C-alpha positions as YAML, in Angstrom:
chain: A
units: angstrom
residues:
- id: 1
  name: MET
  ca: [-7.79, 28.36, -1.69]
- id: 2
  name: THR
  ca: [-5.48, 26.63, -4.05]
- id: 3
  name: ARG
  ca: [-6.85, 25.78, -7.62]
- id: 4
  name: ALA
  ca: [-4.23, 23.27, -8.39]
- id: 5
  name: PHE
  ca: [-4.93, 19.44, -7.35]
- id: 6
  name: PRO
  ca: [-2.86, 19.41, -4.13]
- id: 7
  name: LEU
  ca: [-1.90, 15.53, -5.03]
- id: 8
  name: GLN
  ca: [-0.84, 16.32, -8.51]
- id: 9
  name: SER
  ca: [2.54, 15.36, -8.09]
- id: 10
  name: LEU
  ca: [1.78, 11.97, -6.66]
- id: 11
  name: LEU
  ca: [-0.55, 11.57, -9.35]
- id: 12
  name: ASP
  ca: [2.30, 12.20, -11.92]
- id: 13
  name: LEU
  ca: [4.67, 10.00, -9.95]
- id: 14
  name: SER
  ca: [2.14, 7.25, -9.97]
- id: 15
  name: GLN
  ca: [1.43, 7.55, -13.87]
- id: 16
  name: LEU
  ca: [5.37, 7.40, -14.34]
- id: 17
  name: ARG
  ca: [5.49, 4.38, -12.16]
- id: 18
  name: LEU
  ca: [2.50, 2.90, -14.12]
- id: 19
  name: ASP
  ca: [4.38, 3.51, -17.30]
- id: 20
  name: GLU
  ca: [7.52, 1.87, -16.36]
- id: 21
  name: ALA
  ca: [5.70, -1.10, -14.94]
- id: 22
  name: GLY
  ca: [3.90, -1.26, -18.41]
- id: 23
  name: ARG
  ca: [7.37, -1.18, -20.24]
- id: 24
  name: LYS
  ca: [8.76, -4.06, -17.81]
- id: 25
  name: LEU
  ca: [5.53, -6.11, -18.33]
- id: 26
  name: GLY
  ca: [6.02, -5.65, -22.13]
- id: 27
  name: GLU
  ca: [9.40, -7.09, -21.80]
- id: 28
  name: LEU
  ca: [8.29, -9.84, -19.56]
- id: 29
  name: ILE
  ca: [5.70, -10.88, -22.04]
- id: 30
  name: ALA
  ca: [8.41, -10.92, -24.84]
- id: 31
  name: GLY
  ca: [10.65, -12.71, -22.67]
- id: 32
  name: GLU
  ca: [7.90, -15.55, -22.12]
- id: 33
  name: LEU
  ca: [7.05, -15.79, -25.91]
- id: 34
  name: GLU
  ca: [10.81, -16.31, -26.60]
- id: 35
  name: ALA
  ca: [11.14, -18.78, -23.94]
- id: 36
  name: SER
  ca: [8.11, -20.53, -25.35]
- id: 37
  name: GLN
  ca: [9.27, -20.57, -28.75]
- id: 38
  name: ARG
  ca: [12.67, -21.70, -27.83]
- id: 39
  name: HIS
  ca: [10.81, -24.82, -26.07]
- id: 40
  name: GLY
  ca: [8.71, -25.41, -29.16]
- id: 41
  name: LEU
  ca: [11.65, -25.60, -31.34]
- id: 42
  name: LEU
  ca: [13.33, -27.67, -29.10]
- id: 43
  name: VAL
  ca: [10.73, -30.09, -29.25]
- id: 44
  name: GLN
  ca: [10.26, -29.85, -32.69]
- id: 45
  name: TYR
  ca: [13.55, -30.79, -33.33]
- id: 46
  name: ARG
  ca: [13.67, -33.49, -30.95]
- id: 47
  name: ASP
  ca: [10.72, -35.19, -32.67]
- id: 48
  name: GLU
  ca: [12.60, -34.78, -36.12]
- id: 49
  name: TYR
  ca: [15.75, -36.08, -34.75]
- id: 50
  name: GLN
  ca: [13.56, -39.09, -33.12]
- id: 51
  name: THR
  ca: [12.18, -39.79, -36.46]
- id: 52
  name: ARG
  ca: [15.53, -39.85, -38.16]
- id: 53
  name: PHE
  ca: [16.86, -42.13, -35.25]
- id: 54
  name: LEU
  ca: [13.85, -44.44, -35.90]
- id: 55
  name: THR
  ca: [14.45, -44.52, -39.81]
- id: 56
  name: ALA
  ca: [18.14, -45.27, -39.24]
- id: 57
  name: ALA
  ca: [17.51, -47.98, -36.81]
- id: 58
  name: LYS
  ca: [15.22, -49.85, -39.17]
- id: 59
  name: GLY
  ca: [18.17, -49.89, -41.63]
- id: 60
  name: GLY
  ca: [20.58, -51.18, -38.77]
- id: 61
  name: LEU
  ca: [22.90, -49.11, -36.64]
- id: 62
  name: SER
  ca: [26.18, -50.02, -35.39]
- id: 63
  name: PRO
  ca: [26.60, -49.70, -31.42]
- id: 64
  name: GLY
  ca: [28.61, -46.49, -31.89]
- id: 65
  name: GLU
  ca: [25.94, -44.85, -34.05]
- id: 66
  name: TRP
  ca: [23.18, -45.98, -31.65]
- id: 67
  name: GLN
  ca: [24.98, -44.80, -28.57]
- id: 68
  name: ASN
  ca: [25.35, -41.32, -30.59]
- id: 69
  name: TYR
  ca: [21.61, -41.00, -31.51]
- id: 70
  name: THR
  ca: [20.37, -41.96, -27.95]
- id: 71
  name: GLY
  ca: [22.83, -39.86, -26.23]
- id: 72
  name: PHE
  ca: [21.99, -36.94, -28.35]
- id: 73
  name: LEU
  ca: [18.22, -37.51, -27.67]
- id: 74
  name: ALA
  ca: [19.18, -37.57, -23.87]
- id: 75
  name: LYS
  ca: [20.88, -34.18, -24.43]
- id: 76
  name: LEU
  ca: [17.84, -32.86, -26.33]
- id: 77
  name: ASP
  ca: [15.54, -34.20, -23.50]
- id: 78
  name: ASP
  ca: [17.53, -32.16, -21.05]
- id: 79
  name: ALA
  ca: [17.63, -29.21, -23.13]
- id: 80
  name: ILE
  ca: [13.97, -29.50, -23.50]
- id: 81
  name: SER
  ca: [13.42, -29.91, -19.53]
- id: 82
  name: GLN
  ca: [15.59, -26.69, -19.03]
- id: 83
  name: ALA
  ca: [13.51, -24.83, -21.64]
- id: 84
  name: ALA
  ca: [10.38, -25.96, -19.94]
- id: 85
  name: SER
  ca: [11.76, -24.82, -16.50]
- id: 86
  name: ALA
  ca: [12.63, -21.37, -18.17]
- id: 87
  name: MET
  ca: [9.34, -21.11, -19.67]
- id: 88
  name: SER
  ca: [7.64, -21.74, -16.30]
- id: 89
  name: HIS
  ca: [10.00, -19.21, -14.39]
- id: 90
  name: THR
  ca: [9.12, -16.51, -17.17]
- id: 91
  name: LYS
  ca: [5.39, -17.06, -16.82]
- id: 92
  name: GLN
  ca: [5.50, -16.57, -13.15]
- id: 93
  name: ARG
  ca: [7.57, -13.32, -13.69]
- id: 94
  name: THR
  ca: [5.15, -12.22, -16.15]
- id: 95
  name: VAL
  ca: [2.18, -12.96, -13.74]
- id: 96
  name: ALA
  ca: [3.89, -11.14, -11.14]
- id: 97
  name: GLY
  ca: [4.50, -8.35, -13.54]
- id: 98
  name: GLN
  ca: [0.73, -8.21, -14.38]
- id: 99
  name: GLN
  ca: [-0.08, -8.08, -10.84]
- id: 100
  name: GLU
  ca: [2.27, -5.12, -10.21]
- id: 101
  name: TRP
  ca: [0.84, -3.23, -13.31]
- id: 102
  name: LEU
  ca: [-2.51, -3.74, -11.96]
- id: 103
  name: ALA
  ca: [-1.69, -2.47, -8.42]
- id: 104
  name: LYS
  ca: [-0.02, 0.71, -10.03]
- id: 105
  name: ARG
  ca: [-3.07, 1.20, -12.29]
- id: 106
  name: GLY
  ca: [-5.47, 1.08, -9.23]
- id: 107
  name: ARG
  ca: [-3.28, 3.65, -7.55]
- id: 108
  name: VAL
  ca: [-3.25, 5.80, -10.63]
- id: 109
  name: LYS
  ca: [-7.06, 5.48, -10.72]
- id: 110
  name: ALA
  ca: [-7.49, 6.30, -7.30]
- id: 111
  name: PHE
  ca: [-5.46, 9.48, -7.64]
- id: 112
  name: ASP
  ca: [-7.23, 10.04, -10.92]
- id: 113
  name: THR
  ca: [-10.59, 9.89, -9.13]
- id: 114
  name: LEU
  ca: [-9.44, 12.24, -6.51]
- id: 115
  name: SER
  ca: [-8.19, 14.88, -9.09]
- id: 116
  name: THR
  ca: [-11.54, 14.52, -10.85]
- id: 117
  name: ARG
  ca: [-13.39, 15.39, -7.76]
- id: 118
  name: HIS
  ca: [-11.41, 18.23, -7.18]
- id: 119
  name: GLN
  ca: [-11.91, 19.62, -10.42]
- id: 120
  name: SER
  ca: [-15.76, 18.90, -10.12]
- id: 121
  name: ARG
  ca: [-15.56, 20.58, -6.85]
- id: 122
  name: LEU
  ca: [-13.95, 23.67, -8.40]
- id: 123
  name: ALA
  ca: [-16.17, 23.87, -11.07]
- id: 124
  name: TYR
  ca: [-19.26, 23.77, -8.59]
- id: 125
  name: GLN
  ca: [-17.48, 26.61, -6.72]
- id: 126
  name: ASP
  ca: [-16.98, 28.76, -9.86]
- id: 127
  name: GLN
  ca: [-20.41, 28.00, -10.75]
- id: 128
  name: ARG
  ca: [-21.90, 29.06, -7.52]
- id: 129
  name: HIS
  ca: [-19.50, 32.38, -7.59]
- id: 130
  name: GLU
  ca: [-20.79, 33.28, -10.98]
- id: 131
  name: GLN
  ca: [-24.40, 32.72, -9.89]
- id: 132
  name: LYS
  ca: [-23.82, 34.76, -6.92]
- id: 133
  name: ALA
  ca: [-22.04, 37.70, -8.93]
- id: 134
  name: SER
  ca: [-24.88, 37.52, -11.41]
- id: 135
  name: ASP
  ca: [-27.59, 37.68, -8.77]
- id: 136
  name: GLU
  ca: [-25.97, 40.55, -7.04]
- id: 137
  name: HIS
  ca: [-25.71, 42.18, -10.67]
- id: 138
  name: ALA
  ca: [-29.40, 41.68, -11.17]
- id: 139
  name: ALA
  ca: [-30.36, 42.89, -7.90]
- id: 140
  name: ARG
  ca: [-28.50, 46.16, -8.36]
- id: 141
  name: ARG
  ca: [-29.99, 46.68, -11.76]
- id: 142
  name: HIS
  ca: [-33.40, 46.02, -10.12]
- id: 143
  name: GLY
  ca: [-32.61, 48.36, -7.26]
- id: 144
  name: GLU
  ca: [-31.39, 50.75, -10.09]
- id: 145
  name: LYS
  ca: [-34.89, 50.60, -11.83]
- id: 146
  name: GLU
  ca: [-36.93, 51.18, -8.88]
- id: 147
  name: GLU
  ca: [-34.94, 54.49, -8.04]
- id: 148
  name: ASP
  ca: [-35.73, 55.88, -11.58]
...
């Protein structure tokens, strides 16, 4: 009977794929964080620019200045919208990466459980073999004592 776990190569391959999925998930989480930070910075900058605009408007603005402020605010709103969309997209990719990682982890756990059962079965068989050998040895010694 073979002593090695027959599915060891599948367990190893599954572990490699789990490691790769973990690395990819880490990258996805970092990308999600970066997108969130970018969105936050744009929102913060827009709020600051809006405050500058309102302060300047209280002092009076020419039509050209008014147009410049409102045009730039519109561009910031577009950028914020795009950043929110990118943030949503990266969140979806992260969720998909988490699901992929969980599926791969489940596969590794299944193979690991089979490997553990295999090792337990081998240990049990070894124990039975040792017990049988010990019993035979004791029976021979007992037989030798009776002959004396």
